[in-house]
Residue frames relative to the residue before (quaternion, step in Angstrom):
aa qw qx qy qz dx dy dz
M 1.0000 0.0000 0.0000 0.0000 0.00 0.00 0.00
K 0.2901 -0.7355 0.5761 0.2075 3.59 -0.85 0.82
I 0.3073 -0.7388 0.5772 0.1633 3.54 -1.30 0.57
F 0.1507 -0.7221 0.6709 0.0764 3.60 -0.94 0.94
L 0.3872 -0.6642 0.5792 0.2710 3.50 -1.39 0.39
D 0.2362 -0.7544 0.5936 0.1509 3.72 -0.77 0.81
S 0.4473 0.6527 -0.4653 0.3968 3.56 0.14 1.28
A 0.2075 -0.7153 0.6475 0.1615 3.53 -1.47 0.40
N 0.4789 0.6540 -0.4388 0.3879 3.55 1.25 0.09
L 0.3626 -0.7697 0.4699 0.2350 3.53 -0.53 1.17
G 0.5986 0.5927 -0.3408 0.4175 3.46 1.21 -0.53
E 0.6420 0.5353 -0.2500 0.4886 3.40 1.17 -0.93
V 0.6500 0.4931 -0.2994 0.4946 3.61 1.07 -0.92
Q 0.6613 0.4948 -0.3314 0.4560 3.59 0.80 -0.77
T 0.6345 0.5229 -0.2955 0.4864 3.59 0.84 -0.76
A 0.7460 0.3962 -0.2526 0.4720 3.53 0.64 -1.02
A 0.6302 0.4639 -0.3764 0.4960 3.66 0.98 -0.29
G 0.6074 0.5387 -0.3632 0.4571 3.57 1.06 -0.34
W 0.5711 0.5549 -0.3640 0.4832 3.58 1.22 -0.34
G 0.4171 -0.7466 0.4532 0.2513 3.58 1.10 -0.48
V 0.6132 0.6162 -0.2895 0.4008 3.64 1.31 0.06
I 0.6725 0.4805 -0.2852 0.4854 3.62 1.21 -0.26
S 0.3210 -0.7857 0.5197 0.0978 3.51 -1.12 0.97
G 0.7789 -0.0003 0.0465 0.6254 3.49 1.52 -0.44
V 0.3591 -0.6818 0.5938 0.2316 3.73 -1.37 -0.15
T 0.0790 -0.7229 0.6767 0.1154 3.47 -1.30 0.39
T 0.0282 -0.7627 0.6446 0.0460 3.52 -1.02 0.73
N 0.1549 -0.7328 0.6550 0.0993 3.51 -1.54 0.07
P 0.6780 -0.4644 0.3668 0.4359 3.69 -1.17 -0.03
T 0.6300 0.5418 -0.3247 0.4518 3.49 1.08 -0.87
L 0.6749 0.4974 -0.2888 0.4624 3.64 1.00 -1.03
L 0.6946 0.4928 -0.3113 0.4217 3.52 1.01 -0.75
A 0.5844 0.5441 -0.3430 0.4948 3.60 1.31 -0.58
R 0.7040 0.4659 -0.2971 0.4461 3.60 0.90 -0.76
A 0.6575 0.4528 -0.3193 0.5106 3.52 1.19 -0.39
G 0.4826 -0.6852 0.4421 0.3196 3.69 1.24 0.05
A 0.2541 0.8026 -0.5066 0.1858 3.62 1.21 0.54
K 0.1755 -0.7820 0.5828 0.1344 3.68 -0.71 0.87
D 0.7963 0.2110 -0.1049 0.5571 3.46 0.94 -0.94
F 0.4035 -0.7912 0.4309 0.1599 3.52 0.07 1.43
Q 0.7041 0.4658 -0.2381 0.4802 3.57 0.72 -1.36
A 0.6389 0.5545 -0.3268 0.4213 3.65 1.02 -0.78
V 0.6549 0.5158 -0.2935 0.4678 3.52 1.11 -1.01
V 0.6607 0.5059 -0.3156 0.4560 3.56 0.97 -0.90
A 0.6088 0.5908 -0.2978 0.4378 3.53 1.06 -0.72
E 0.6555 0.5210 -0.2282 0.4968 3.38 1.12 -1.14
I 0.6157 0.5753 -0.2939 0.4512 3.55 1.05 -0.95
C 0.6260 0.5482 -0.2908 0.4722 3.53 1.06 -1.13
R 0.6944 0.5005 -0.2884 0.4290 3.53 0.94 -0.98
L 0.6587 0.5140 -0.2717 0.4776 3.61 1.15 -0.78
V 0.7918 0.1818 -0.1210 0.5703 3.49 1.00 -0.58
P 0.0998 -0.8558 0.5004 0.0854 3.53 0.56 1.21
G 0.8164 0.2923 -0.2035 0.4546 3.62 -1.06 0.77
G 0.6289 0.5955 -0.2902 0.4069 3.55 1.25 -0.56
P 0.5261 -0.5979 0.4798 0.3682 3.67 -0.97 0.66
I 0.0765 -0.7797 0.6212 0.0166 3.61 -0.83 0.99
S 0.2312 -0.8179 0.5200 0.0844 3.61 -0.32 1.30
A 0.0429 -0.7878 0.6130 -0.0424 3.62 -0.83 1.16
E 0.2708 -0.8173 0.4841 0.1560 3.71 -0.56 0.95
V 0.3577 -0.6740 0.6007 0.2384 3.53 -1.03 0.80
V 0.3212 -0.7433 0.5623 0.1678 3.74 -1.34 0.63
S 0.5024 0.6557 -0.4473 0.3429 3.63 1.09 -0.25
S 0.3439 -0.7435 0.5316 0.2153 3.56 -1.16 0.37
D 0.7175 0.4241 -0.2532 0.4912 3.46 1.25 -0.23
T 0.6334 -0.5769 0.3158 0.4078 3.68 -0.97 0.76
A 0.7051 0.4732 -0.3146 0.4242 3.62 0.71 -0.87
G 0.6626 0.4717 -0.3187 0.4867 3.66 1.17 -0.46
M 0.5778 0.5464 -0.3585 0.4890 3.57 1.21 -0.40
V 0.6956 0.4898 -0.2664 0.4531 3.51 0.83 -0.97
Q 0.6612 0.4905 -0.3049 0.4789 3.54 0.99 -0.64
E 0.6078 0.5197 -0.3227 0.5064 3.66 1.15 -0.75
A 0.6691 0.5231 -0.3105 0.4269 3.50 0.89 -1.02
R 0.6306 0.5609 -0.3121 0.4363 3.57 0.95 -0.87
E 0.6705 0.4690 -0.2883 0.4973 3.58 1.03 -0.96
L 0.6765 0.4642 -0.3284 0.4680 3.64 0.80 -0.75
A 0.6108 0.5517 -0.3384 0.4562 3.65 0.97 -0.68
D 0.7143 0.4737 -0.2958 0.4219 3.54 1.04 -0.72
I 0.4219 0.6886 -0.4476 0.3841 3.58 1.35 0.09
D 0.7552 -0.1592 0.2391 0.5893 3.48 0.69 -1.15
P 0.5677 -0.6041 0.4506 0.3313 3.61 -1.20 0.72
Q 0.6078 0.5776 -0.3553 0.4133 3.62 1.20 -0.41
V 0.5774 0.6275 -0.4034 0.3318 3.62 0.95 -0.48
V 0.1137 -0.7562 0.6410 0.0660 3.37 -1.12 0.85
I 0.3841 -0.7718 0.4610 0.2106 3.60 -0.79 0.88
K 0.2446 -0.7572 0.5894 0.1394 3.61 -0.59 1.12
I 0.0034 0.8005 -0.5953 0.0694 3.58 -0.83 1.22
P 0.4198 -0.6959 0.4810 0.3287 3.67 -0.77 0.71
V 0.4721 -0.6803 0.4803 0.2893 3.52 -1.29 0.54
T 0.2178 0.7206 -0.5921 0.2876 3.38 0.07 1.67
P 0.6415 -0.4912 0.3695 0.4589 3.62 -1.15 0.06
A 0.6378 0.4543 -0.3495 0.5145 3.66 0.93 -0.74
G 0.6371 0.5510 -0.3273 0.4282 3.72 0.88 -0.71
L 0.7113 0.4384 -0.2521 0.4881 3.47 0.78 -0.89
A 0.5811 0.5128 -0.3709 0.5117 3.72 1.07 -0.46
A 0.6298 0.5045 -0.3428 0.4810 3.60 0.97 -0.63
V 0.6081 0.5736 -0.3141 0.4500 3.57 0.95 -0.87
K 0.6640 0.5129 -0.2938 0.4580 3.49 0.85 -1.05
Q 0.6830 0.5219 -0.2482 0.4467 3.49 0.86 -1.03
L 0.6561 0.5290 -0.2665 0.4676 3.50 1.05 -1.10
A 0.6018 0.5643 -0.3263 0.4614 3.63 1.10 -1.05
A 0.6709 0.5094 -0.3166 0.4362 3.54 0.82 -1.03
E 0.6804 0.4483 -0.2751 0.5102 3.62 1.06 -0.73
G 0.5754 -0.6042 0.4278 0.3476 3.72 0.97 -0.03
I 0.5692 0.6080 -0.4006 0.3820 3.58 1.19 0.15
R 0.4048 -0.7670 0.4594 0.1920 3.59 -0.58 1.08
T 0.0640 -0.8456 0.5292 0.0283 3.57 -0.96 0.78
N 0.2627 -0.7520 0.5911 0.1271 3.55 -1.23 0.55
V 0.1911 -0.7926 0.5677 0.1140 3.68 -0.25 1.20
T 0.1237 -0.8300 0.5426 -0.0380 3.30 -0.71 1.28
L 0.7653 0.3258 -0.2986 0.4679 3.50 -1.46 0.35
V 0.3158 0.7616 -0.4825 0.2957 3.41 1.02 1.05
F 0.0655 -0.8575 0.5091 -0.0355 3.56 -0.55 1.17
S 0.7823 0.2378 -0.1413 0.5582 3.55 1.37 0.01
T 0.6415 -0.5469 0.3867 0.3740 3.57 -1.13 0.54
A 0.6435 0.5564 -0.3137 0.4218 3.43 1.03 -0.95
Q 0.6259 0.5471 -0.2998 0.4681 3.58 1.15 -0.83
A 0.6712 0.5176 -0.2783 0.4518 3.53 0.97 -0.83
I 0.6055 0.5587 -0.3291 0.4615 3.44 1.25 -0.75
L 0.6387 0.5249 -0.3089 0.4702 3.60 1.05 -1.03
A 0.6469 0.5524 -0.3038 0.4291 3.55 0.92 -0.95
A 0.6742 0.5084 -0.2760 0.4592 3.52 0.98 -0.84
A 0.6748 0.5479 -0.2591 0.4211 3.34 1.12 -0.91
A 0.6149 0.5059 -0.2935 0.5291 3.44 1.50 -0.69
G 0.6078 -0.5860 0.3911 0.3663 3.65 1.00 -0.19
A 0.2542 0.7846 -0.5225 0.2161 3.63 1.18 0.59
T 0.4587 -0.6432 0.5550 0.2606 3.67 -1.01 0.82
F 0.7687 0.0229 0.0709 0.6352 3.63 0.99 -1.12
V 0.1136 -0.7516 0.6433 0.0909 3.35 -1.47 0.48
S 0.2254 -0.8378 0.4954 0.0429 3.51 -0.74 1.02
P 0.1363 -0.7622 0.6321 0.0294 3.63 -0.16 1.40
F 0.2882 -0.7599 0.5639 0.1467 3.68 -1.03 1.02
V 0.3444 -0.7987 0.4845 0.0933 3.31 -0.42 1.55
G 0.7078 0.4546 -0.2790 0.4632 3.62 0.63 -1.03
R 0.7133 0.4703 -0.3061 0.4199 3.58 0.63 -0.86
L 0.6120 0.4649 -0.3814 0.5137 3.60 1.10 -0.27
D 0.6010 0.5403 -0.3653 0.4619 3.64 0.96 -0.68
D 0.6374 0.5764 -0.3260 0.3939 3.56 1.02 -0.81
I 0.7675 0.3376 -0.1827 0.5134 3.50 1.20 -0.66
G 0.6244 -0.5972 0.3004 0.4042 3.48 1.31 0.67
Q 0.5501 0.5402 -0.4508 0.4499 3.60 1.04 0.52
D 0.5460 -0.6547 0.4394 0.2832 3.64 -1.39 0.53
G 0.1980 -0.8299 0.5029 0.1385 3.61 -0.03 1.18
L 0.6398 0.4592 -0.3390 0.5147 3.72 0.93 -0.74
G 0.5947 0.5245 -0.4101 0.4506 3.70 0.90 -0.36
L 0.6784 0.5112 -0.2951 0.4373 3.45 0.94 -0.67
V 0.5600 0.5585 -0.3471 0.5040 3.42 1.27 -0.60
Q 0.6923 0.4756 -0.3071 0.4475 3.58 0.67 -1.01
E 0.6524 0.5265 -0.3214 0.4402 3.60 0.95 -0.77
I 0.6651 0.4949 -0.2856 0.4807 3.53 1.01 -0.61
V 0.5292 0.6072 -0.3427 0.4836 3.55 1.23 -0.79
T 0.7359 0.4875 -0.2347 0.4071 3.39 0.64 -1.40
V 0.6515 0.5134 -0.2996 0.4713 3.53 1.09 -0.81
M 0.6714 0.5136 -0.3174 0.4298 3.58 0.98 -0.78
D 0.5921 0.5741 -0.2672 0.4984 3.41 1.26 -0.83
T 0.7176 0.4690 -0.2813 0.4312 3.49 0.59 -1.19
Y 0.8194 0.2753 -0.1791 0.4699 3.61 0.86 -0.78
D 0.5162 -0.7050 0.3835 0.2991 3.43 1.43 0.40
Y 0.1771 0.7839 -0.5538 0.2177 3.53 0.96 0.82
S 0.3176 -0.7179 0.5515 0.2820 3.67 -0.95 0.36
T 0.4471 0.6624 -0.4808 0.3607 3.72 1.29 -0.12
E 0.3556 -0.6903 0.6112 0.1531 3.49 -1.09 1.07
V 0.3537 -0.6903 0.6014 0.1917 3.61 -1.19 0.69
I 0.1055 -0.7349 0.6693 0.0290 3.74 -0.88 1.12
A 0.2658 -0.6914 0.6452 0.1871 3.61 -0.75 0.99
A 0.0309 -0.8036 0.5935 -0.0331 3.66 -0.55 1.05
S 0.7154 0.2945 -0.3151 0.5498 3.71 -1.36 0.28
I 0.1574 0.7547 -0.5987 0.2172 3.62 0.43 1.19
R 0.1301 -0.8745 0.4622 0.0679 3.55 -0.64 0.99
H 0.7679 -0.0295 0.0160 0.6397 3.51 1.53 -0.49
P 0.7348 -0.4780 0.2191 0.4284 3.55 -1.23 0.50
Q 0.6158 0.5860 -0.3466 0.3966 3.67 1.02 -0.73
H 0.5702 0.5654 -0.3560 0.4779 3.58 1.33 -0.51
V 0.6509 0.5369 -0.3139 0.4355 3.42 1.07 -0.88
V 0.6657 0.4764 -0.2892 0.4963 3.59 1.00 -0.97
G 0.6495 0.5344 -0.3270 0.4307 3.57 0.91 -0.83
A 0.6338 0.5395 -0.3048 0.4629 3.62 1.08 -0.79
A 0.5835 0.5696 -0.3009 0.4946 3.51 1.26 -0.80
L 0.6952 0.5044 -0.2443 0.4502 3.51 0.85 -1.18
A 0.6846 0.5129 -0.2302 0.4639 3.59 1.28 -0.90
G 0.5322 -0.6425 0.3686 0.4099 3.53 1.53 -0.06
A 0.3263 0.7416 -0.5557 0.1863 3.69 1.02 0.05
H 0.4468 -0.6751 0.5079 0.2942 3.59 -1.11 0.59
I 0.7677 -0.0025 -0.0237 0.6404 3.60 1.20 -0.50
A 0.1736 -0.7133 0.6638 0.1431 3.38 -1.40 0.40
T 0.1394 -0.8015 0.5686 0.1219 3.73 -0.64 0.97
V 0.2107 -0.8607 0.4579 -0.0719 3.37 -0.52 1.54
P 0.4309 -0.6797 0.5148 0.2954 3.65 -0.80 0.80
F 0.6396 -0.5653 0.3441 0.3912 3.59 -1.19 0.71
K 0.7162 0.4312 -0.3600 0.4141 3.65 0.80 -0.64
V 0.5972 0.5247 -0.3632 0.4861 3.61 1.09 -0.27
L 0.5913 0.5078 -0.3854 0.4939 3.58 1.00 -0.62
G 0.6750 0.4922 -0.3432 0.4293 3.65 0.66 -0.67
Q 0.6300 0.5571 -0.2844 0.4602 3.45 1.16 -0.90
L 0.6283 0.5382 -0.3785 0.4151 3.66 0.93 -0.46
F 0.6159 0.5479 -0.3597 0.4372 3.53 1.21 -0.23
E 0.6952 0.5806 -0.2447 0.3462 3.49 1.24 -0.56
H 0.2213 0.7463 -0.6203 0.0957 3.53 -0.99 0.73
P 0.5580 -0.6832 0.3414 0.3244 3.66 -0.84 1.01
L 0.6469 0.5230 -0.3076 0.4618 3.55 1.24 -0.50
T 0.5824 0.5408 -0.3401 0.5027 3.50 1.27 -0.36
A 0.6504 0.4955 -0.2942 0.4948 3.63 1.06 -0.73
Q 0.6663 0.4828 -0.3311 0.4618 3.52 1.01 -0.78
G 0.6763 0.5566 -0.2912 0.3848 3.45 0.87 -0.88
I 0.6236 0.4823 -0.3386 0.5138 3.52 1.33 -0.86
E 0.6347 0.4996 -0.3763 0.4539 3.77 0.91 -0.75
R 0.6476 0.4998 -0.3492 0.4571 3.68 0.78 -0.76
F 0.6959 0.4495 -0.3284 0.4537 3.67 0.73 -0.80
Q 0.6106 0.5406 -0.3528 0.4587 3.65 1.04 -0.63
A 0.6212 0.5484 -0.3149 0.4629 3.60 1.04 -1.01
D 0.7135 0.4608 -0.2489 0.4655 3.47 0.78 -1.09
W 0.6023 0.5561 -0.3452 0.4570 3.63 0.99 -0.56
E 0.6871 0.4575 -0.2712 0.4950 3.47 0.94 -1.17
A 0.6086 0.5312 -0.3503 0.4741 3.68 0.87 -0.60
L 0.6456 0.5088 -0.2861 0.4924 3.61 0.95 -0.76
Q 0.6676 0.4817 -0.2952 0.4849 3.53 0.89 -0.77
G 0.6668 0.5108 -0.2920 0.4573 3.65 1.07 -0.74
N 0.6452 0.5413 -0.3044 0.4449 3.54 1.29 -0.38
K 0.5165 0.6973 -0.3627 0.3398 3.42 1.34 -0.32
């Protein structure tokens, strides 16, 4: 399973890229606003530079097909790495179909059911993003949905890859991997938490103390 960073904060992207563990980045209008981004396209271009070769998802904000397609073309012109995030609506999937014919990759977002994922794949989506945490918030099984969607994609040999999104904690990442997700897109805080284990910290402290004692005996 590949790991994407879910962020529009350039500092977070640079740090995570330096760790060598991310293969792409996803953004959305909320993340851009949180990062204080003034020039959306400039931020996307810089993320592409920081994560060379990785898919970088940038979201359209129009609600009609023509508007989405126009925005998508402008975003795709920023860099070949850019993938267009489009909501799973009738207008959105019509845009996905048109963009697929033009060779522009798409990431269908705000997916909360297997039925929606099937429609996205049928329209030609490159990626589909079921939202794990938001489903858990309302008492539904977010990881179960990921597993269902992966099963359908495998059964019918769809090329659409499944991105487990709305990840809230490290166990969501592990669960996404066990469910067969192709990708988990992870907030910076959760990505950092994946490194952590008390026995690792204890082991480092013990090794350091033993090394210092060894140096002191010379």
